[in-house]
N, CA, C and O atoms as a GROMACS GRO file, in nm:
protein
  612
    1MET      N    1  -0.408  -4.636  -2.893
    1MET     CA    2  -0.288  -4.577  -2.818
    1MET      C    3  -0.312  -4.422  -2.882
    1MET      O    4  -0.344  -4.397  -2.999
    2VAL      N    5  -0.288  -4.329  -2.779
    2VAL     CA    6  -0.301  -4.183  -2.808
    2VAL      C    7  -0.166  -4.127  -2.779
    2VAL      O    8  -0.106  -4.161  -2.677
    3SER      N    9  -0.110  -4.033  -2.876
    3SER     CA   10   0.020  -3.971  -2.835
    3SER      C   11  -0.010  -3.824  -2.871
    3SER      O   12  -0.103  -3.789  -2.943
    4LEU      N   13   0.072  -3.753  -2.820
    4LEU     CA   14   0.086  -3.602  -2.840
    4LEU      C   15   0.234  -3.576  -2.865
    4LEU      O   16   0.321  -3.633  -2.801
    5VAL      N   17   0.262  -3.476  -2.972
    5VAL     CA   18   0.397  -3.425  -2.994
    5VAL      C   19   0.399  -3.270  -2.986
    5VAL      O   20   0.328  -3.200  -3.058
    6LEU      N   21   0.486  -3.222  -2.895
    6LEU     CA   22   0.501  -3.076  -2.878
    6LEU      C   23   0.631  -3.042  -2.954
    6LEU      O   24   0.734  -3.107  -2.934
    7SER      N   25   0.626  -2.936  -3.043
    7SER     CA   26   0.722  -2.886  -3.123
    7SER      C   27   0.752  -2.760  -3.084
    7SER      O   28   0.654  -2.688  -3.072
    8VAL      N   29   0.865  -2.709  -3.058
    8VAL     CA   30   0.893  -2.570  -3.008
    8VAL      C   31   0.993  -2.506  -3.098
    8VAL      O   32   1.106  -2.554  -3.109
    9LYS      N   33   0.957  -2.404  -3.162
    9LYS     CA   34   1.034  -2.327  -3.260
    9LYS      C   35   1.129  -2.235  -3.194
    9LYS      O   36   1.245  -2.227  -3.235
   10ARG      N   37   1.082  -2.159  -3.084
   10ARG     CA   38   1.169  -2.075  -3.003
   10ARG      C   39   1.115  -2.059  -2.873
   10ARG      O   40   0.993  -2.064  -2.855
   11PHE      N   41   1.195  -2.041  -2.781
   11PHE     CA   42   1.164  -2.025  -2.633
   11PHE      C   43   1.160  -1.866  -2.598
   11PHE      O   44   1.234  -1.780  -2.645
   12LEU      N   45   1.071  -1.849  -2.518
   12LEU     CA   46   1.052  -1.705  -2.464
   12LEU      C   47   1.089  -1.710  -2.321
   12LEU      O   48   1.072  -1.812  -2.255
   13GLY      N   49   1.145  -1.586  -2.266
   13GLY     CA   50   1.167  -1.577  -2.138
   13GLY      C   51   1.046  -1.611  -2.052
   13GLY      O   52   0.929  -1.614  -2.093
   14ARG      N   53   1.090  -1.638  -1.920
   14ARG     CA   54   0.983  -1.676  -1.813
   14ARG      C   55   0.878  -1.557  -1.801
   14ARG      O   56   0.760  -1.584  -1.778
   15GLU      N   57   0.917  -1.440  -1.814
   15GLU     CA   58   0.830  -1.330  -1.784
   15GLU      C   59   0.787  -1.278  -1.918
   15GLU      O   60   0.869  -1.260  -2.008
   16ALA      N   61   0.639  -1.249  -1.934
   16ALA     CA   62   0.590  -1.196  -2.047
   16ALA      C   63   0.616  -1.052  -2.054
   16ALA      O   64   0.633  -0.985  -1.953
   17ALA      N   65   0.620  -0.998  -2.184
   17ALA     CA   66   0.636  -0.851  -2.194
   17ALA      C   67   0.524  -0.779  -2.130
   17ALA      O   68   0.412  -0.828  -2.123
   18SER      N   69   0.557  -0.656  -2.080
   18SER     CA   70   0.455  -0.576  -2.014
   18SER      C   71   0.320  -0.554  -2.093
   18SER      O   72   0.322  -0.513  -2.209
   19GLY      N   73   0.215  -0.579  -2.030
   19GLY     CA   74   0.082  -0.552  -2.110
   19GLY      C   75   0.037  -0.678  -2.183
   19GLY      O   76  -0.064  -0.672  -2.254
   20GLN      N   77   0.103  -0.786  -2.172
   20GLN     CA   78   0.080  -0.903  -2.253
   20GLN      C   79   0.037  -1.018  -2.159
   20GLN      O   80   0.094  -1.037  -2.052
   21ASP      N   81  -0.062  -1.092  -2.201
   21ASP     CA   82  -0.094  -1.211  -2.123
   21ASP      C   83  -0.016  -1.321  -2.169
   21ASP      O   84   0.073  -1.298  -2.251
   22LEU      N   85  -0.036  -1.438  -2.127
   22LEU     CA   86   0.042  -1.557  -2.141
   22LEU      C   87   0.036  -1.597  -2.291
   22LEU      O   88   0.136  -1.649  -2.340
   23LEU      N   89  -0.056  -1.579  -2.354
   23LEU     CA   90  -0.064  -1.593  -2.508
   23LEU      C   91   0.000  -1.513  -2.604
   23LEU      O   92   0.016  -1.537  -2.723
   24GLY      N   93   0.045  -1.387  -2.521
   24GLY     CA   94   0.103  -1.292  -2.611
   24GLY      C   95  -0.001  -1.175  -2.666
   24GLY      O   96   0.037  -1.090  -2.747
   25GLU      N   97  -0.125  -1.180  -2.617
   25GLU     CA   98  -0.218  -1.086  -2.656
   25GLU      C   99  -0.204  -0.985  -2.557
   25GLU      O  100  -0.171  -1.008  -2.441
   26THR      N  101  -0.236  -0.851  -2.614
   26THR     CA  102  -0.228  -0.734  -2.513
   26THR      C  103  -0.346  -0.719  -2.450
   26THR      O  104  -0.450  -0.766  -2.496
   27GLN      N  105  -0.340  -0.649  -2.335
   27GLN     CA  106  -0.468  -0.637  -2.258
   27GLN      C  107  -0.471  -0.471  -2.246
   27GLN      O  108  -0.372  -0.400  -2.227
   28ASP      N  109  -0.601  -0.428  -2.262
   28ASP     CA  110  -0.615  -0.287  -2.232
   28ASP      C  111  -0.659  -0.267  -2.085
   28ASP      O  112  -0.778  -0.268  -2.054
   29LEU      N  113  -0.549  -0.247  -1.988
   29LEU     CA  114  -0.580  -0.238  -1.855
   29LEU      C  115  -0.658  -0.115  -1.821
   29LEU      O  116  -0.714  -0.116  -1.711
   30ASN      N  117  -0.669  -0.003  -1.903
   30ASN     CA  118  -0.748   0.112  -1.883
   30ASN      C  119  -0.889   0.062  -1.901
   30ASN      O  120  -0.972   0.089  -1.814
   31GLU      N  121  -0.921  -0.004  -2.004
   31GLU     CA  122  -1.062  -0.045  -2.034
   31GLU      C  123  -1.107  -0.131  -1.932
   31GLU      O  124  -1.222  -0.115  -1.892
   32ALA      N  125  -1.034  -0.224  -1.879
   32ALA     CA  126  -1.064  -0.319  -1.776
   32ALA      C  127  -1.091  -0.232  -1.644
   32ALA      O  128  -1.182  -0.263  -1.567
   33TRP      N  129  -1.020  -0.135  -1.623
   33TRP     CA  130  -1.042  -0.053  -1.498
   33TRP      C  131  -1.186   0.031  -1.508
   33TRP      O  132  -1.262   0.048  -1.413
   34HIS      N  133  -1.206   0.078  -1.638
   34HIS     CA  134  -1.337   0.147  -1.644
   34HIS      C  135  -1.445   0.052  -1.642
   34HIS      O  136  -1.553   0.085  -1.593
   35THR      N  137  -1.427  -0.060  -1.691
   35THR     CA  138  -1.545  -0.153  -1.679
   35THR      C  139  -1.577  -0.198  -1.528
   35THR      O  140  -1.690  -0.206  -1.480
   36LEU      N  141  -1.460  -0.225  -1.462
   36LEU     CA  142  -1.473  -0.261  -1.315
   36LEU      C  143  -1.536  -0.145  -1.238
   36LEU      O  144  -1.622  -0.169  -1.153
   37ILE      N  145  -1.497  -0.023  -1.266
   37ILE     CA  146  -1.553   0.091  -1.197
   37ILE      C  147  -1.708   0.107  -1.230
   37ILE      O  148  -1.793   0.129  -1.143
   38SER      N  149  -1.732   0.095  -1.357
   38SER     CA  150  -1.880   0.098  -1.391
   38SER      C  151  -1.962   0.014  -1.340
   38SER      O  152  -2.076   0.050  -1.309
   39ARG      N  153  -1.919  -0.106  -1.323
   39ARG     CA  154  -2.003  -0.218  -1.263
   39ARG      C  155  -2.023  -0.200  -1.115
   39ARG      O  156  -2.133  -0.214  -1.060
   40LEU      N  157  -1.897  -0.162  -1.046
   40LEU     CA  158  -1.932  -0.138  -0.911
   40LEU      C  159  -2.021  -0.019  -0.871
   40LEU      O  160  -2.102  -0.022  -0.779
   41GLN      N  161  -1.996   0.094  -0.955
   41GLN     CA  162  -2.083   0.202  -0.926
   41GLN      C  163  -2.210   0.173  -0.971
   41GLN      O  164  -2.300   0.238  -0.918
   42ALA      N  165  -2.244   0.090  -1.056
   42ALA     CA  166  -2.394   0.052  -1.098
   42ALA      C  167  -2.462  -0.031  -0.976
   42ALA      O  168  -2.581  -0.022  -0.948
   43ARG      N  169  -2.375  -0.106  -0.915
   43ARG     CA  170  -2.438  -0.188  -0.802
   43ARG      C  171  -2.425  -0.123  -0.676
   43ARG      O  172  -2.506  -0.159  -0.591
   44LEU      N  173  -2.337  -0.030  -0.641
   44LEU     CA  174  -2.330   0.036  -0.495
   44LEU      C  175  -2.364   0.171  -0.498
   44LEU      O  176  -2.365   0.231  -0.391
   45GLY      N  177  -2.397   0.240  -0.618
   45GLY     CA  178  -2.418   0.379  -0.614
   45GLY      C  179  -2.307   0.461  -0.671
   45GLY      O  180  -2.191   0.425  -0.650
   46GLY      N  181  -2.332   0.566  -0.740
   46GLY     CA  182  -2.229   0.648  -0.809
   46GLY      C  183  -2.140   0.703  -0.722
   46GLY      O  184  -2.026   0.728  -0.760
   47HIS      N  185  -2.183   0.730  -0.590
   47HIS     CA  186  -2.093   0.821  -0.488
   47HIS      C  187  -2.041   0.700  -0.392
   47HIS      O  188  -1.982   0.739  -0.292
   48SER      N  189  -2.052   0.574  -0.405
   48SER     CA  190  -2.024   0.490  -0.310
   48SER      C  191  -1.859   0.446  -0.306
   48SER      O  192  -1.800   0.393  -0.212
   49LEU      N  193  -1.812   0.480  -0.426
   49LEU     CA  194  -1.660   0.435  -0.432
   49LEU      C  195  -1.577   0.556  -0.411
   49LEU      O  196  -1.603   0.668  -0.456
   50ARG      N  197  -1.475   0.524  -0.339
   50ARG     CA  198  -1.350   0.623  -0.313
   50ARG      C  199  -1.220   0.568  -0.347
   50ARG      O  200  -1.199   0.447  -0.336
   51GLN      N  201  -1.126   0.655  -0.390
   51GLN     CA  202  -1.002   0.604  -0.417
   51GLN      C  203  -0.909   0.688  -0.321
   51GLN      O  204  -0.940   0.795  -0.269
   52LEU      N  205  -0.795   0.624  -0.305
   52LEU     CA  206  -0.683   0.693  -0.228
   52LEU      C  207  -0.591   0.762  -0.318
   52LEU      O  208  -0.553   0.710  -0.424
   53SER      N  209  -0.550   0.889  -0.275
   53SER     CA  210  -0.473   0.964  -0.345
   53SER      C  211  -0.342   1.018  -0.254
   53SER      O  212  -0.355   1.084  -0.151
   54PRO      N  213  -0.233   0.985  -0.304
   54PRO     CA  214  -0.118   1.046  -0.234
   54PRO      C  215  -0.111   1.196  -0.200
   54PRO      O  216  -0.148   1.273  -0.288
   55GLN      N  217  -0.073   1.240  -0.095
   55GLN     CA  218  -0.056   1.376  -0.069
   55GLN      C  219   0.086   1.415  -0.029
   55GLN      O  220   0.157   1.331   0.027
   56ALA      N  221   0.134   1.543  -0.057
   56ALA     CA  222   0.280   1.575  -0.042
   56ALA      C  223   0.287   1.605   0.103
   56ALA      O  224   0.304   1.724   0.130
   57ASP      N  225   0.278   1.522   0.201
   57ASP     CA  226   0.307   1.527   0.342
   57ASP      C  227   0.382   1.411   0.402
   57ASP      O  228   0.352   1.295   0.373
   58HIS      N  229   0.478   1.440   0.484
   58HIS     CA  230   0.560   1.328   0.540
   58HIS      C  231   0.479   1.271   0.648
   58HIS      O  232   0.499   1.151   0.668
   59ARG      N  233   0.392   1.328   0.723
   59ARG     CA  234   0.306   1.260   0.826
   59ARG      C  235   0.227   1.162   0.781
   59ARG      O  236   0.143   1.189   0.696
   60PRO      N  237   0.241   1.038   0.828
   60PRO     CA  238   0.149   0.926   0.768
   60PRO      C  239  -0.002   0.961   0.761
   60PRO      O  240  -0.072   0.934   0.663
   61GLU      N  241  -0.047   1.026   0.876
   61GLU     CA  242  -0.192   1.044   0.882
   61GLU      C  243  -0.240   1.144   0.783
   61GLU      O  244  -0.360   1.154   0.759
   62ARG      N  245  -0.153   1.218   0.727
   62ARG     CA  246  -0.168   1.323   0.627
   62ARG      C  247  -0.112   1.288   0.492
   62ARG      O  248  -0.112   1.373   0.403
   63ALA      N  249  -0.069   1.175   0.474
   63ALA     CA  250   0.004   1.160   0.334
   63ALA      C  251  -0.100   1.092   0.227
   63ALA      O  252  -0.059   1.044   0.121
   64TRP      N  253  -0.222   1.092   0.260
   64TRP     CA  254  -0.307   1.047   0.169
   64TRP      C  255  -0.446   1.119   0.198
   64TRP      O  256  -0.470   1.177   0.304
   65SER      N  257  -0.541   1.108   0.081
   65SER     CA  258  -0.672   1.141   0.106
   65SER      C  259  -0.761   1.061   0.020
   65SER      O  260  -0.723   1.014  -0.087
   66ALA      N  261  -0.882   1.044   0.069
   66ALA     CA  262  -0.997   0.976  -0.015
   66ALA      C  263  -1.066   1.076  -0.095
   66ALA      O  264  -1.106   1.183  -0.048
   67SER      N  265  -1.078   1.042  -0.213
   67SER     CA  266  -1.159   1.127  -0.310
   67SER      C  267  -1.245   1.034  -0.412
   67SER      O  268  -1.230   0.913  -0.423
   68GLU      N  269  -1.334   1.111  -0.482
   68GLU     CA  270  -1.425   1.036  -0.580
   68GLU      C  271  -1.323   0.947  -0.688
   68GLU      O  272  -1.207   0.985  -0.706
   69VAL      N  273  -1.365   0.855  -0.741
   69VAL     CA  274  -1.288   0.761  -0.826
   69VAL      C  275  -1.294   0.838  -0.968
   69VAL      O  276  -1.396   0.870  -1.029
   70GLN      N  277  -1.151   0.860  -1.007
   70GLN     CA  278  -1.125   0.936  -1.121
   70GLN      C  279  -1.112   0.832  -1.256
   70GLN      O  280  -1.042   0.731  -1.255
   71ARG      N  281  -1.181   0.871  -1.353
   71ARG     CA  282  -1.172   0.775  -1.473
   71ARG      C  283  -1.063   0.838  -1.566
   71ARG      O  284  -1.100   0.908  -1.661
   72LYS      N  285  -0.942   0.818  -1.542
   72LYS     CA  286  -0.829   0.856  -1.610
   72LYS      C  287  -0.735   0.754  -1.624
   72LYS      O  288  -0.753   0.652  -1.557
   73ASN      N  289  -0.622   0.764  -1.709
   73ASN     CA  290  -0.517   0.680  -1.718
   73ASN      C  291  -0.449   0.681  -1.595
   73ASN      O  292  -0.436   0.790  -1.540
   74HIS      N  293  -0.404   0.578  -1.540
   74HIS     CA  294  -0.328   0.563  -1.403
   74HIS      C  295  -0.172   0.562  -1.427
   74HIS      O  296  -0.119   0.478  -1.500
   75SER      N  297  -0.104   0.659  -1.363
   75SER     CA  298   0.031   0.677  -1.376
   75SER      C  299   0.096   0.544  -1.310
   75SER      O  300   0.037   0.475  -1.226
   76ARG      N  301   0.223   0.520  -1.359
   76ARG     CA  302   0.313   0.405  -1.288
   76ARG      C  303   0.341   0.442  -1.163
   76ARG      O  304   0.370   0.560  -1.143
   77LEU      N  305   0.337   0.358  -1.066
   77LEU     CA  306   0.394   0.381  -0.915
   77LEU      C  307   0.508   0.343  -0.935
   77LEU      O  308   0.544   0.283  -1.036
   78PRO      N  309   0.596   0.384  -0.816
   78PRO     CA  310   0.734   0.352  -0.806
   78PRO      C  311   0.734   0.196  -0.757
   78PRO      O  312   0.646   0.148  -0.685
   79SER      N  313   0.836   0.132  -0.803
   79SER     CA  314   0.841  -0.019  -0.763
   79SER      C  315   0.852  -0.039  -0.611
   79SER      O  316   0.918   0.038  -0.540
   80PRO      N  317   0.785  -0.145  -0.565
   80PRO     CA  318   0.794  -0.170  -0.412
   80PRO      C  319   0.914  -0.135  -0.342
   80PRO      O  320   0.917  -0.075  -0.235
   81ASP      N  321   1.024  -0.181  -0.414
   81ASP     CA  322   1.149  -0.182  -0.346
   81ASP      C  323   1.212  -0.040  -0.314
   81ASP      O  324   1.304  -0.019  -0.235
   82GLN      N  325   1.144   0.051  -0.391
   82GLN     CA  326   1.186   0.211  -0.378
   82GLN      C  327   1.109   0.268  -0.260
   82GLN      O  328   1.152   0.366  -0.200
   83LEU      N  329   0.993   0.205  -0.224
   83LEU     CA  330   0.912   0.259  -0.118
   83LEU      C  331   0.948   0.207   0.023
   83LEU      O  332   1.000   0.096   0.037
   84PRO      N  333   0.922   0.284   0.122
   84PRO     CA  334   0.946   0.242   0.262
   84PRO      C  335   0.834   0.138   0.296
   84PRO      O  336   0.721   0.154   0.250
   85ARG      N  337   0.866   0.021   0.385
   85ARG     CA  338   0.766  -0.074   0.424
   85ARG      C  339   0.669   0.012   0.523
   85ARG      O  340   0.700   0.076   0.624
   86ARG      N  341   0.541  -0.006   0.463
   86ARG     CA  342   0.434   0.069   0.543
   86ARG      C  343   0.323  -0.036   0.560
   86ARG      O  344   0.313  -0.130   0.482
   87PRO      N  345   0.237  -0.018   0.669
   87PRO     CA  346   0.126  -0.114   0.693
   87PRO      C  347   0.012  -0.076   0.598
   87PRO      O  348  -0.009   0.042   0.570
   88LEU      N  349  -0.068  -0.183   0.546
   88LEU     CA  350  -0.166  -0.158   0.477
   88LEU      C  351  -0.302  -0.105   0.551
   88LEU      O  352  -0.397  -0.050   0.496
   89TRP      N  353  -0.290  -0.135   0.683
   89TRP     CA  354  -0.403  -0.096   0.761
   89TRP      C  355  -0.342   0.034   0.857
   89TRP      O  356  -0.283   0.010   0.962
   90LEU      N  357  -0.360   0.142   0.819
   90LEU     CA  358  -0.290   0.261   0.889
   90LEU      C  359  -0.418   0.325   0.967
   90LEU      O  360  -0.521   0.358   0.908
   91LEU      N  361  -0.400   0.335   1.094
   91LEU     CA  362  -0.504   0.388   1.183
   91LEU      C  363  -0.525   0.533   1.163
   91LEU      O  364  -0.435   0.598   1.110
   92LYS      N  365  -0.628   0.585   1.196
   92LYS     CA  366  -0.668   0.722   1.163
   92LYS      C  367  -0.569   0.820   1.244
   92LYS      O  368  -0.540   0.932   1.203
   93GLY      N  369  -0.523   0.765   1.361
   93GLY     CA  370  -0.431   0.849   1.441
   93GLY      C  371  -0.354   0.747   1.513
   93GLY      O  372  -0.398   0.632   1.505
   94PRO      N  373  -0.232   0.769   1.593
   94PRO     CA  374  -0.165   0.686   1.662
   94PRO      C  375  -0.250   0.640   1.798
   94PRO      O  376  -0.314   0.725   1.860
   95GLN      N  377  -0.247   0.508   1.839
   95GLN     CA  378  -0.313   0.466   1.947
   95GLN      C  379  -0.208   0.427   2.069
   95GLN      O  380  -0.107   0.364   2.038
   96PRO      N  381  -0.225   0.456   2.180
   96PRO     CA  382  -0.130   0.414   2.283
   96PRO      C  383  -0.122   0.275   2.303
   96PRO      O  384  -0.227   0.210   2.300
   97LEU      N  385   0.002   0.211   2.326
   97LEU     CA  386   0.014   0.079   2.364
   97LEU      C  387   0.034   0.058   2.503
   97LEU      O  388   0.102   0.142   2.561
   98ALA      N  389  -0.019  -0.048   2.578
   98ALA     CA  390  -0.008  -0.072   2.712
   98ALA      C  391   0.132  -0.122   2.751
   98ALA      O  392   0.186  -0.095   2.858
   99GLU      N  393   0.180  -0.192   2.658
   99GLU     CA  394   0.316  -0.244   2.686
   99GLU      C  395   0.424  -0.244   2.559
   99GLU      O  396   0.377  -0.254   2.445
  100ALA      N  397   0.539  -0.236   2.575
  100ALA     CA  398   0.643  -0.218   2.480
  100ALA      C  399   0.635  -0.349   2.387
  100ALA      O  400   0.587  -0.456   2.424
  101PRO      N  401   0.685  -0.325   2.272
  101PRO     CA  402   0.688  -0.453   2.168
  101PRO      C  403   0.780  -0.548   2.217
  101PRO      O  404   0.866  -0.512   2.298
  102THR      N  405   0.771  -0.661   2.178
  102THR     CA  406   0.858  -0.771   2.236
  102THR      C  407   0.964  -0.804   2.124
  102THR      O  408   1.068  -0.852   2.170
  103MET      N  409   0.959  -0.790   1.997
  103MET     CA  410   1.054  -0.822   1.889
  103MET      C  411   1.055  -0.711   1.799
  103MET      O  412   0.952  -0.646   1.783
  104TRP      N  413   1.171  -0.680   1.734
  104TRP     CA  414   1.190  -0.573   1.648
  104TRP      C  415   1.233  -0.638   1.521
  104TRP      O  416   1.316  -0.729   1.523
  105PHE      N  417   1.175  -0.591   1.404
  105PHE     CA  418   1.202  -0.637   1.269
  105PHE      C  419   1.279  -0.532   1.181
  105PHE      O  420   1.372  -0.566   1.109
  106SER      N  421   1.234  -0.402   1.191
  106SER     CA  422   1.323  -0.297   1.116
  106SER      C  423   1.300  -0.160   1.183
  106SER      O  424   1.212  -0.141   1.267
  107GLY      N  425   1.377  -0.078   1.143
  107GLY     CA  426   1.368   0.061   1.192
  107GLY      C  427   1.497   0.109   1.247
  107GLY      O  428   1.590   0.028   1.249
  108PRO      N  429   1.514   0.225   1.292
  108PRO     CA  430   1.404   0.335   1.286
  108PRO      C  431   1.386   0.386   1.148
  108PRO      O  432   1.477   0.381   1.066
  109GLU      N  433   1.262   0.440   1.121
  109GLU     CA  434   1.243   0.510   0.997
  109GLU      C  435   1.207   0.648   1.062
  109GLU      O  436   1.102   0.654   1.126
  110ARG      N  437   1.277   0.748   1.053
  110ARG     CA  438   1.239   0.890   1.107
  110ARG      C  439   1.148   0.962   1.022
  110ARG      O  440   1.177   0.980   0.904
  111ILE      N  441   1.039   1.004   1.074
  111ILE     CA  442   0.947   1.090   1.011
  111ILE      C  443   0.927   1.220   1.094
  111ILE      O  444   0.885   1.218   1.210
  112SER      N  445   0.963   1.339   1.023
  112SER     CA  446   0.968   1.456   1.094
  112SER      C  447   0.906   1.565   0.994
  112SER      O  448   0.949   1.579   0.879
  113GLY      N  449   0.804   1.640   1.047
  113GLY     CA  450   0.743   1.729   0.968
  113GLY      C  451   0.625   1.807   1.033
  113GLY      O  452   0.602   1.784   1.152
  114GLY      N  453   0.556   1.888   0.973
  114GLY     CA  454   0.442   1.964   1.038
  114GLY      C  455   0.472   2.079   1.089
  114GLY      O  456   0.381   2.150   1.130
  115TRP      N  457   0.607   2.121   1.099
  115TRP     CA  458   0.636   2.253   1.157
  115TRP      C  459   0.557   2.370   1.086
  115TRP      O  460   0.524   2.474   1.144
  116TRP      N  461   0.533   2.343   0.969
  116TRP     CA  462   0.477   2.461   0.890
  116TRP      C  463   0.323   2.505   0.922
  116TRP      O  464   0.272   2.614   0.900
  117ASP      N  465   0.267   2.395   0.978
  117ASP     CA  466   0.122   2.433   1.017
  117ASP      C  467   0.089   2.413   1.162
  117ASP      O  468  -0.028   2.406   1.201
  118GLY      N  469   0.196   2.404   1.245
  118GLY     CA  470   0.186   2.398   1.383
  118GLY      C  471   0.142   2.265   1.441
  118GLY      O  472   0.102   2.262   1.558
  119GLN      N  473   0.145   2.150   1.364
  119GLN     CA  474   0.100   2.010   1.402
  119GLN      C  475   0.242   1.926   1.384
  119GLN      O  476   0.245   1.828   1.310
  120ARG      N  477   0.346   1.966   1.449
  120ARG     CA  478   0.493   1.912   1.432
  120ARG      C  479   0.474   1.767   1.482
  120ARG      O  480   0.403   1.739   1.579
  121VAL      N  481   0.544   1.673   1.406
  121VAL     CA  482   0.557   1.543   1.458
  121VAL      C  483   0.706   1.516   1.430
  121VAL      O  484   0.766   1.568   1.336
  122HIS      N  485   0.760   1.433   1.516
  122HIS     CA  486   0.906   1.386   1.515
  122HIS      C  487   0.916   1.250   1.579
  122HIS      O  488   0.931   1.235   1.700
  123ARG      N  489   0.908   1.146   1.487
  123ARG     CA  490   0.892   1.026   1.528
  123ARG      C  491   0.991   0.918   1.468
  123ARG      O  492   1.023   0.934   1.350
  124ASP      N  493   1.036   0.821   1.528
  124ASP     CA  494   1.113   0.716   1.492
  124ASP      C  495   1.021   0.573   1.475
  124ASP      O  496   0.991   0.506   1.574
  125TYR      N  497   0.986   0.541   1.359
  125TYR     CA  498   0.884   0.429   1.337
  125TYR      C  499   0.967   0.302   1.350
  125TYR      O  500   1.088   0.306   1.329
  126TYR      N  501   0.907   0.192   1.383
  126TYR     CA  502   0.976   0.045   1.401
  126TYR      C  503   0.860  -0.049   1.355
  126TYR      O  504   0.744  -0.033   1.392
  127ILE      N  505   0.898  -0.144   1.276
  127ILE     CA  506   0.822  -0.257   1.261
  127ILE      C  507   0.849  -0.364   1.366
  127ILE      O  508   0.960  -0.418   1.365
  128ALA      N  509   0.755  -0.398   1.457
  128ALA     CA  510   0.771  -0.481   1.569
  128ALA      C  511   0.655  -0.565   1.598
  128ALA      O  512   0.540  -0.536   1.566
  129GLU      N  513   0.691  -0.670   1.660
  129GLU     CA  514   0.585  -0.772   1.697
  129GLU      C  515   0.543  -0.744   1.861
  129GLU      O  516   0.627  -0.728   1.950
  130LEU      N  517   0.410  -0.741   1.879
  130LEU     CA  518   0.366  -0.725   2.018
  130LEU      C  519   0.354  -0.860   2.086
  130LEU      O  520   0.372  -0.966   2.026
  131SER      N  521   0.320  -0.849   2.223
  131SER     CA  522   0.318  -0.971   2.304
  131SER      C  523   0.202  -1.049   2.253
  131SER      O  524   0.203  -1.171   2.270
  132THR      N  525   0.106  -0.995   2.193
  132THR     CA  526  -0.010  -1.082   2.112
  132THR      C  527   0.022  -1.153   1.991
  132THR      O  528  -0.051  -1.236   1.937
  133GLY      N  529   0.137  -1.114   1.951
  133GLY     CA  530   0.193  -1.185   1.804
  133GLY      C  531   0.147  -1.103   1.698
  133GLY      O  532   0.159  -1.147   1.584
  134GLN      N  533   0.094  -0.989   1.715
  134GLN     CA  534   0.060  -0.902   1.600
  134GLN      C  535   0.184  -0.816   1.560
  134GLN      O  536   0.269  -0.776   1.640
  135LEU      N  537   0.182  -0.794   1.435
  135LEU     CA  538   0.283  -0.737   1.362
  135LEU      C  539   0.244  -0.574   1.334
  135LEU      O  540   0.160  -0.539   1.252
  136ALA      N  541   0.315  -0.492   1.412
  136ALA     CA  542   0.266  -0.341   1.407
  136ALA      C  543   0.375  -0.250   1.368
  136ALA      O  544   0.494  -0.277   1.383
  137TRP      N  545   0.316  -0.117   1.306
  137TRP     CA  546   0.408  -0.019   1.296
  137TRP      C  547   0.392   0.067   1.422
  137TRP      O  548   0.282   0.115   1.452
  138VAL      N  549   0.495   0.084   1.492
  138VAL     CA  550   0.509   0.143   1.621
  138VAL      C  551   0.612   0.261   1.639
  138VAL      O  552   0.720   0.250   1.581
  139PHE      N  553   0.587   0.371   1.713
  139PHE     CA  554   0.686   0.453   1.752
  139PHE      C  555   0.684   0.503   1.893
  139PHE      O  556   0.576   0.502   1.953
  140ARG      N  557   0.783   0.545   1.947
  140ARG     CA  558   0.793   0.577   2.084
  140ARG      C  559   0.798   0.738   2.114
  140ARG      O  560   0.880   0.810   2.058
  141ASP      N  561   0.713   0.782   2.199
  141ASP     CA  562   0.702   0.922   2.210
  141ASP      C  563   0.791   0.938   2.355
  141ASP      O  564   0.763   0.860   2.447
  142VAL      N  565   0.885   1.028   2.372
  142VAL     CA  566   0.961   1.038   2.469
  142VAL      C  567   0.888   1.053   2.616
  142VAL      O  568   0.927   0.997   2.719
  143ARG      N  569   0.770   1.143   2.603
  143ARG     CA  570   0.701   1.159   2.717
  143ARG      C  571   0.585   1.071   2.745
  143ARG      O  572   0.551   1.058   2.862
  144ASP      N  573   0.511   1.001   2.640
  144ASP     CA  574   0.395   0.941   2.662
  144ASP      C  575   0.406   0.801   2.624
  144ASP      O  576   0.299   0.739   2.621
  145GLY      N  577   0.522   0.732   2.593
  145GLY     CA  578   0.545   0.599   2.580
  145GLY      C  579   0.517   0.545   2.436
  145GLY      O  580   0.518   0.624   2.342
  146TRP      N  581   0.493   0.418   2.418
  146TRP     CA  582   0.472   0.353   2.280
  146TRP      C  583   0.330   0.382   2.219
  146TRP      O  584   0.228   0.391   2.288
  147PHE      N  585   0.334   0.395   2.091
  147PHE     CA  586   0.207   0.407   2.027
  147PHE      C  587   0.210   0.311   1.902
  147PHE      O  588   0.319   0.277   1.857
  148VAL      N  589   0.103   0.270   1.851
  148VAL     CA  590   0.080   0.188   1.741
  148VAL      C  591   0.019   0.275   1.638
  148VAL      O  592  -0.082   0.338   1.668
  149HIS      N  593   0.076   0.288   1.508
  149HIS     CA  594   0.005   0.353   1.411
  149HIS      C  595  -0.049   0.282   1.293
  149HIS      O  596  -0.119   0.340   1.211
  150GLY      N  597  -0.016   0.150   1.284
  150GLY     CA  598  -0.079   0.065   1.181
  150GLY      C  599  -0.037  -0.086   1.208
  150GLY      O  600   0.047  -0.124   1.290
  151TRP      N  601  -0.118  -0.170   1.119
  151TRP     CA  602  -0.092  -0.306   1.138
  151TRP      C  603  -0.072  -0.367   1.014
  151TRP      O  604  -0.132  -0.330   0.913
  152PHE      N  605   0.024  -0.472   1.015
  152PHE     CA  606   0.068  -0.544   0.914
  152PHE      C  607  -0.021  -0.689   0.907
  152PHE      O  608  -0.050  -0.754   1.007
  153GLY      N  609  -0.053  -0.723   0.779
  153GLY     CA  610  -0.135  -0.847   0.775
  153GLY      C  611  -0.063  -0.970   0.818
  153GLY      O  612  -0.121  -1.079   0.819
   0.00000   0.00000   0.00000
């Protein structure tokens, strides 16, 4: 007969402290980032990797840019509940829709800007389901109808 006894001297909360793994050992996330980038660049080429960087612009198509990967400490991003719901697949520009969405989940989120450079946008975005069942980020232009600007997974 085999037996096992588990003795607990103190209980910890369900969530481990920031930067620690399940066994309480700290992880150097910056070192792990550098290792990953180095391996990918060695396999794909030094200029093959790009990173997205936020830009100070309200217009979704101009709110980010792609640049070479930076080897620096990464700042903390705001928590997801502080950010508006945006699709991970943002199109390069809005694409016209043949028909209006069939179901609405959230919105409107008004985005207005671009008056300073002559490319003004004034849109009310919605998260909506199309007749095909796809979940999309859409807006309606008063003159030209509905447009899709991104897709949710």
